[in-house]
N, C-alpha and C positions, 0 to 999 in steps of 0.2 A: 342850886347850881346856877352860876352866873352866865348869862347869855351876852356875848360880845357883839354888838351891832356895828355893822360897817357904816361909815359916813356916806350919806347920799352924794355929797359933793365930790367925794373921791371916785365913786362909780361914774358919775357924770363926766369927770375929767378924763378917765380912761376911755369912755365911750366916745367922747369928742375926738380924742387922739387917734383911736382906731378909725373913725369916720374920715379924719383928715388924711391918714395914711392910705386908706382905700381910694379916696378921691385922687390923691397924687399918683397912685398906681394906675387908675383908669385914665388919667391924663397922659401918662407915658405911653400907654398901649393904644390910645385913640388914633394917632397917625397910621400905625400898622393896620389897625382895624378898618379905618376908612380906606386905606390902600387895597386891602383884600375885598372890601365891599364894592368899591368902584371898578377895580381892574380885574376881578375874578368873579365874584358873585353876580354882579349885574350883567356882564357879558354872557355868562352861562345861562342865566334865566332869560335874557333877551334873545339869545340864539334859539332857545327852545320855543319862545314865542314866535320868532320869525320862521321857524321850520314849519309852522302851521299856517303861514301866510304866503301869498303871492305878492312879491314886492320887487320893483326895479330900482329902488333907491330915490325915485323922483316922485312918483304918484303915491297915493295913499295905499297902505297895505290892504289886501283883501283876504279874508279867512277862507281857506280852502281845506282845512282839516289835514288828513294824512295823504292828500294827493301828491305832495312833494316826495314823500317816501315811496309811493306806489310808482310814480313816474321814474324815480331814480332806479328802482330795481328792474324796470322795463327798458332802461337805456343801455344799449350794448356798449357804449363808451365807459360806463361805470364798471362793467364786468372786465373790460380790458385793463382798466387802471387798477382794479382790485387784484387781478391776476399778476400784474407787474409788481404791486406792492408785496404780494405773498412771495413771489420769486425773489425779490430784493431781500425780504426778511429772512427767508429760508437760507439764502446764500450768505448774507453778512453776519447774522447772529451766531450760528454754530461755528463757521470758519473763524470769525473774529474772536470768539471765546477760546477756541483751541489754540490759536496763535498767541493770544494773551497768556494762556496758561504756560506755553512753552517759553515765551520770552521772560515771563515772571520767574520761571524756574532757573533760567540762565542768569538773570540779574540777581538771583538769590546767592549765587556763587561769589567767591572772593576773587574778583578780577580787577585788573589795573584799569583806572578811569571809569569806575562804576557810576559815580555821580554824574559824569559827563554823559554817559549813555542814557541814564534816566532822564536827564534834562532834554536831550535831543529827541528822545521818544515822545516826550510830552508836548513838544512844540506844535504838532498838528492840532492838538486839542484846543489850544489857546489862540490859534491863528484864525483870522477872519475867514469865514466860509467863502466869501467872494474872492479873496486872494488865493485861496486853495483852488477854486474853480478856474481862475485865470491861468495858474500854473499848469494845471492838468489839461486845460484846453490846448496849450502849446505842446505838451507832451503827447497828446492824442491827435495832433494835427496830421492830416493824411499826407500832405506834400512835404512839410518841413518839421514834422514832429520828431521828438527824440526817439520814440519807439520805432516808428517806421524808417527813420534814417538808419538806425541800428540794424533793422531787418534787411535793408538794402545793402548795407555793408557785408552782411552775412549771406547775401544772395538768396534771401527768403522773400516770399510775397508779402506786400504790404497789407495791413489790416484796416478796413474801413470802420475805425473805432466809433465815430459819431454819426456816420451816415447810414449805417445798417441797424435796424431795430434790435437784433439779437446782440451784436457787438456793443451797441451803445448801452444796453442794460448791463452787460458784463463790465463795461468800463465804469459805470456808476457804482456797481458792487465793489470793484477794486478800490475806488475812492472812499467809499463808506467804511470798508475794513481798515484801510490805511489811516483814516482820520479818527476812528473811534477806538482803535485797539490800545492806544497810549493810556487813556483813562482807565480802561478795564484792567490793563496790565498792572497799574499802580495799586488798584484795589486787591487784585489777586496776589500780588507780591506782599502786601501787608498781611494778608491772611496766611500766606506760606510762612512768613517770618514769625507768626504766632504759634506755629506747630511746635510742640515740645521737642527739644533736641534729644531728650532721653529716649523717645520712641524711635527716632531715627537711629540712634546709636545701638539700641537693643536689637533692632532688626538687621543692622549691619553686622553685628556680632553673630547673629543667627544665620548669616550667609546670604541675606536677601540683596539682590542687585539694586543699583540706583533706580533703574526703571520700575522694578517691582515695588520699591519703597515709595516711589512717587504715586503710583496708581493705587496701592493698597493701604497706604498710610496718609500721605499728604492730601490726596484728592478727597477721601471721605471726611477729613477734618475741615476742609475748606468748602464744603457743599453749601453752607448758608451764604457765603460770599459769592459762590458761582450762581446760586439762585438769584441773588440781588443783581449781579452782573447781567444775567440773562434777561431779567425783567426790564432793566433800564435800557438794554441794547434793543429789545423788542419795541419798547415805546419809542426809542430814537429812530428806529427804522421806519416808523409810521410818520415821522416828522421831517424827513428829508425833503428839501425844497430848493435851496440856493444853487446847488450844483446842477440840478435839472433845469432850472430857469435860465442859467447862464450858458450851460454847455449845449443842451438840446431843445430847450423850450417845449418839452414833452414829446418831441418827435424822435425819429421820423415815424409817421403813421401811428402816433400814440404809443410807440414802442417803449418810451421811457416815462410816460405820464403815470403818476401815482396818485393816491387819494388826496394828499395834501395839495398837489399841483392842480388837481381837478377842482378842489374847493376854491383855489385862487382864480381859476379861469371862470368858474360859474359866477363868482361874486364880483370880481373886479374887471373882467373882460366882457362877460355876457350880461352883467347886471341882473343876474338871477339869484338874488340874495336868499330867497326862501329855499331853493334847492341846495345852495351852498350850506345853509344852516342845518338842513336835514342830513346832508352828507357828513357834516361835522359830528352830529350825534350818532350816526352810523359808525363812524370811526371810533368814537368814544365807547360805544357798546362792544365793538370788536376788541379793543384794547382791554377793557374791563373784564370781558369774559375770558380771554386768553390769560390774563394775569391771574385771575382767580383760579383757573385750571392749573396753571403752573404752580401756584402756591399749594393747591390741594394735592397734586401729584408728588410734590417735593416734600411735603410735610413729614412723611415717614422717613425719608432720607435724612432730613434735618435732625429728627429725633434720634435716629440711628447714629449720626455723627456725634451728637452730644453724649450719648451713652458710651460711645467708643472712646471719646476723650476723657470721660470720667474714669 
């Protein structure tokens, strides 16, 4: 039986070619890798290091262990901002998601000028946050604002939108819902359009109303998208900053101060960078824990939706 031997030169040729292709691939991904390393990995690790230090940005850092975390939880201002953040999240995320579901269902119909309405709805998402804050500051102005002028014409009392802590937080919630619902609506609309028409037609033949078809057929099938929308809305609610900085600067009486704004104040106003880094990691822990809880609680619903679709 003859044995066919491969030529060593041929194997070396292919080995060199594979090595060359690998080097080219690594060369292409190097800029992205360096970007992630410099702008994401290093700041995350440096923030962890700084959360264990006492540093004002000028003198040398001093290691104090977990004192930043301990003092943070003893600070009453932290609990006020934490409460404001939770209230903002509880108001904006569920209401924004429900509004997005309703608008997406309306946009799924065959109406005149549908593309125009979709474009108009998405404008707040791509508009600068500062420009939005400027517009809404005029709308909420107590003496010359659009809302209070309308209330005056209707002989109704004016509302101190930005001077009262409760009304100021409500005003920020309205802006948050208005600014974010366009993006979530597009996502939910895409999920609704993927629902098989055969299921809708079969349920309509069986006599199901449009409302019942939406809640018992459409909603179960778009649960994975609703889960994604809820998670990104929750994360976004913990990142609100521009509107608060321009409209209220955290006031009045810390009534609109949230965790992200407190991080800014501790780091760049009070020069307490160690406490700001500790607060950042507390925010990360909260977002991570709630996101994992959401995914765990919704896992059964997602599996049920997949089985229903099959």
